[in-house]
N, C-alpha and C positions, 0 to 999 in steps of 0.2 A: 453504449453505442445505440442510437435510435434504430428501430427496425424500419423507419420511414426514410432512411438516408437517400435511397434512389429517387423516391418521389420528391423529396425536398430539393434535390438538385434540378428537378424539372420545374420548380415553382416559377422562376422568371419567365419561362416559356408559356406557362399557363396564364401568368399575369399579362403578358403581351397579347395573348389571344383575347382576354377579356377587354383590354384596352382597345383593341381593334374593333371589337363588337360595340363597345360603348360609343366610339367615335363614329362608326358607321350609322348608329342609331340616332345620334343627336346632331350630326353635321347637317343633315337634310331635313331637320325638324324646324319649320318656320316659327313655331312658338318658342323655341329656345334661342334667346338672343346671344347667349355666350355660355361657354363652360370651360372649366379649367381644373387642373390638379394642384392640390397642396401637398403637405406632408413630404415624404422622402422623394416622391416623384418630382414635385416642385423644386425641392432642394437638390435634385440630381445626386442623391446618395442612397439609392435603393440597395437592398441586399436580398438574399433569397426569400426572406420572410416579410418583406414589405407588403403592405396592403395598398389599396387604391383609395385615395381621398378625393372624391369627385364633388365639384361644386357647379350647380346648374342654375343659370339665370333665365327666368321664364317671363314672358309678357304678363303684366299684372292680372289681366282678365282670365288667365288660364292657371294661375298659381294653385288655386284650390283643387282643380282637376288633377294637377300633377302630384300634389300631396296625397290626394285620395287614392291615386294609382301607384303610390311609391313602392308597394309590394307586388306590383304587377310588372312594371317596367324592367326591373333587374332580371326577370325571366327571359327577356330578349337577348341577354348577354351570355347566359350559360345556365347550368343546372344548379339552382339554388337549393341547398340543403335545409337551411332555416334562416329566420330573421331574428335579429336581436331585440329591436325596439317593440314596445307594446302599445304606445300611444298613437292612435290613428290620426291625431291632429298635429303631431310634431312635424317639423319641416325636414326631418332626416329619416333615413333608414340604414340599417347595416345588414347587408346580405352576405351570408357565408356560403361559398360554393363547394361543390363536391371535389374540386381540385385543391382545396385547402387554401384558397385565396379569398379574402373578403373585400367588399367594396362599401365604403361609407359614402352615402350620397346625401347632399344637402340641396334643397331647392330654395331659391331666393327670387324676390322681385328686384328690378334694377335699383330702386332706391335703398335697398338693404345693403348694397355693396359700396363701401366707402374706403378711401385710403386708410391703411392701417399697417402697423409693423408686422401683423400676421400675414399680410399680402405681399411682403417683400420678395418672397421666394415662391412663386407659383409658375405653372406651365400652362399658358393660355392656348387652347386648341381652336376655339371658335369665338369670334368677337365681331358680331354683325355691324355694330355702329361705332366701333373703335373705343368705346367707353372703358373697357378693361385695360386697354393699352395705356390710357391716361391715368387710370387708378394705379396701375403697376408702376408707372413712371413716378407718380407722386409718392407712392409708398416707399420706393427705394430711397427717398430723401429723408424719411422719418427715422428717428432714433428713439430707443426706449429709455425712459426714466421712471423709476418707481414713484408713485404718488403717495401722499400722506395717508389717504384712505387705504390703499393697498398695504402699506406698511403696518398700519394699526390692525388691520384684519389679520395679517400674517402673525404678528407677535401675540395677539389675543388667542389665536388658534394654538400657538406654541404653548402658551401658559396653560390653556385648558387641557391639552393632551398630556402635558407634563404632570399635572395634578391627577388626571384620570389614570395615568399609568401607575402612579403610586397607590391610589385607592384599589385598583384591580389586583396589583401584585400582592398587596397586604391581605386581600381576600383569597389569594391563590387562584384567581381567575386568569390564568396565564395566557390563554389565547387572546383575551381582551387586552391584557397588558401589552402583549407583543404587537397587537394591532396599533396600539397607541405609540409604541416605540417606532413602528414603521412610519407612522405619520410624522413623528418628530424628525426622522431621517429625511422624509420628503420635504418638510418645511425648511430644513437646513439647506437642501438642494435649491429650493425656491429662493432662499435668502442669498445664497452665493450668486445665483443668476442675477437677482435684483442688484446686488452690489457691483456686479461686473457690467451692468447696463445691457443685460440680455433678457429679452422677454421670457419669463418663466411659463411653464405649463399651467393650465388650470389645476386647481387643487384636486388631488386624487390620481393624476396622470404621471406615471413614472417614465413615460416614453423618452428615450434618448438622454436620460440623466446618467446612465451607465453605458459602458461599451465604447466602441470606436467612434460613435457619432456624438458622444457627450462633449459639451463645451466646458465642463468642469475641469479645473486644474488637476494634475495627477495626484497632488497631495490631498485634494478634496475627495477624489474617488477612493483613495487609500483609506481616508477616515470613514467613508461610508462602509467600506468592507469591514473595518475594525469594529463597527457598531453592530455587528450581527451578534445575536445572543439567543440562548435557549430558555427552557422553562426552569429558571433558577432565580429566586428572589434576589440573592446577592449579585448575581450577574446582571440582572436587569437594572438594579439600582446603580451599579457601577457604570453601566452604559449611559444611564440618565445623567450622571455626573459629568461624563466625558462630553456628551452632547451639549450640556449647559455651558461648559467651558467655551466651546466654539460658538455657541449662540451669543454669548456676551461679547465676543470679539466682533462678530458680523453685525450685531445690534448696534454697537458703538459706531461702527463705520457707516451704517445706514442713517443713524441719527445725525452724524456729521454731514452727510450728503444732503439730507433733507432740512438741515439747519434747525433741528429741534433738540430740546434738552434730553440728555440720556437718562437722567434721574436714576443713578446707580443704586441709591438706597432703596427706592421703591422696587426696582427690579430684583434686588437681592432679597427683599422681604417676600416677594412672590415665590422665587425659586427655592429659598431656604425653608419653605414650609414642607418641602418634600425631599430635599437632599441635604 
């Protein structure tokens, strides 16, 4: 049982307080043409631990100023404990507050925002010229389909992590091997989303692949759970075999969708080098 249970129950209240401060700050800022929320707020499926994904559209002549002040502005909304990012030129910042809620803020120029499947579920708070309403309307009509480039990158990463897992487990570098296994699990989650016509996360992001908000089928989530393993050579190699079995199935399905040759002999030559 967490010693922070009482605080955690208050997190939605703290998040609401931050949202109120953000909106009060940006609604009356003439340099801010629009701002909106993505993530769980945009999807309307927040829970106690949801953060705030804030996107701010600034007049072009002021964008550099807003980026240079990206670690100043969040102080207007609450007591910042620390910032995550280290690059002063990046368009984003991640502020962690003393109430245990964090705010991810991205700053854009108007031309940076275009219709996208990523913008299908957003909550627009300010829209000075109505452009965000148009972008949202167009985005809602878009559907996701995996591209050949995306597919090739996915399977090449899978092959690379599969081979690296073997090398590391043979060296008894178990933490490295387990990191590779985790990436293989993540790549399988990515493939299942691709196969289902759902936009997957960027690589490295496990958000919402597990738990109540996951769009994976129950049998897929069960497989993910079954692929957990410890610091054992035999166990890791067996998990690799199980993952490869499912990889071949989804690989064949994606090849059919993209109308490309599966080339099973080539695929088997790659995976049979390590299992």
